[in-house]
N, C-alpha and C positions, 0 to 999 in steps of 0.2 A: 142770614149769617154771612153769605158771600158778599152782599152789599156792604156790610159793616167792615169786613176784612179789607175790601178794596178801598173804602173810605179811609180807614186807618192808615193803610200803606200810602195812599195818595197824600193825606195831610202830613204824615211824617216825612215824606220826601219833598213835597212842594212847599210846605210851610211848617217846618219842624217845631217851632215854638207853639204854634196853634195846635198841631197834632199832639204834642205832649200835654198841653193844657186839657185837651179832650180826654186823654188817658188819665190824667190826674183827677179830673172832675168826676169821672165815671166810677172811681173806686172799685176797680175790677178785682174779683176774687181769683185766687190762683187756679182753681179748677175751671172756672169760666174762661180764663185766659188760655189755658192749655187746650181745653176742649173746643173753644169757639174761635181761636185765632191760630195758635201754634200748630196743632195737629193738622188742621185743614190746609194751612200754608205749606207744610211739608208734603201733604198729599198732592197739592197742586204742582209743586216742584217735581214730584215723582213722574208726573205725566209726560212732560217734555223730555225728561231723562230717558224714559222708556222709548218714546217715539224716536228720539235722536239715536239711541243705541240700536234700535231695530232697523231704521231706514236711512239714517243720515250719516252713517259711518261705513267705511270700506268693508270691514269684517262684520257687519251688522247681522242681526238675527234675533230671535226671541231670547236666546241664551245671553247674548251680549246686552240686550235691552234690560233684562232682569239684573244682570251684574251691575249695570250703571245705576239702576234704581237702588240696589242694595248699598252700593258705595256712597251714593249721594245722601240717602236718608240716614245711613249710619253716621256719616260725617256731620250732617246737620244736627241730629240728636246728640251725638257725642260732643260736638262743639258747643251746642246750647247749654247742656248740663255742666260741662267742664268749665266754661267761661262763667256761668252763673255761680258755681261754687267758688271759683277763684276770686271773683269780684266780691262776693259775700264775705270772704275771709279778709279782703283788703278794705272793706268799708270802714273799720275803725281808724285806719290810717288817713282816711279822708274826712274824719269827723262825723261819720255816720254810724248808726247802730246796725249790727248784723241782723238782717232780715232776708232770708232766702227768697221769700215771695217777692219782695221788692227787687232784689237782684235779678230774679227770673223775668219779671215784667220789664225791667230796664234792658236786659240783654235781648229779650225777644223782640221788643219794639225797636230797639236800636239797630237790630240786624236787618231791617227791611231792605236796605240797599244790597246787602250781601244775598239775601233771599231772592231779590229780583234778578240779580246776576246769575245765581244758580238756576233760576227758572229759564233765563234766556240763553245761556251758554250752550246747552245741548242742541239747541235749534240753530245756533249761529256757529257752526263748526269752523274753527280757524280764526275766530274773532277774539282771541285771547287779550288783545289790547283793551278790550272793554273793561277788564278788571281794574283799570285805572280809575273807573267811576267809583270804586270802593273808597276812594279818598273822601267822598262826600259823607261817608260814615262819621268822619270827624265832626262835621257840622250837626248831624243828627244827634250824636252823643253829647256834644257841647250843649245843645238846646235841652236835652233830657237831663243833663247834670244840673242845669240851672232851674228848669221848670219842675221836673218830676222829683229829682233827688234833693233839690234845694241845697246844693253844695255851696260852701262859702266861696267868695271870689278868689281867695288865695289858693284854694285847692281845685278849682274848676279846670285849670289847664292840665294838671297831673291826672285827674279823673278822665278827662277827655282823651289824652294820649294813651294811657294804659288800657282803658276800656276799648278804645277803637282798635288798637293793635290786637288785643285778645279776640275781639268780635270778628275781625277779618282773618287774622292769621290762623287761629285754631281750626275753624271748619275747613278752610282751604288746605291747611297742612294735613288734616286728617283725610281729606279727600284725595290728595296727592299720595299719601302713604298707602291708603287702601287701593288706589289704582295701581301703584307699583307692586303691591302684594298680589293683586289679581293677575298681573302679567307674568309674575315670577312663578306663581303656583300653577300646576297643570290643570287642564280642564277648560 
């Protein structure tokens, strides 16, 4: 399972068209995707969040590490489901049929750059400039719109821009919102 996850992430980042062809050829079922890709990726992301919260911050400790994990996993889950539902509702505007399963696969695999950044950022405290790498999501989404969603040429740009903005902004925004709430609330 771990090998398949690493291969999927590698191909989607290193060669997005090839990675999306692999996803499209596999005909992944929703439960298989969630159980064997999405949840393990979120679990892997939680580990450096906990480590970073415990030992790599000034006010670190077990309580701070757990807060960081809760914030991060909540933002990832919330972002994934919110973006999936929004894109599913927008599918008819792009000439696609509403299929939540397809939207979830598209969002989950298109988010690999964001997931990688969420994995690295707790360990690289103060390297916020690395979020500029999220721009590469545009290319991953573009390749997915072409290969996986089979969007027509005249709709490909709008799918790419809208999906990329949602995929990057929603989980990051939720994370920032939850972090600000954690600093405001006592405890």
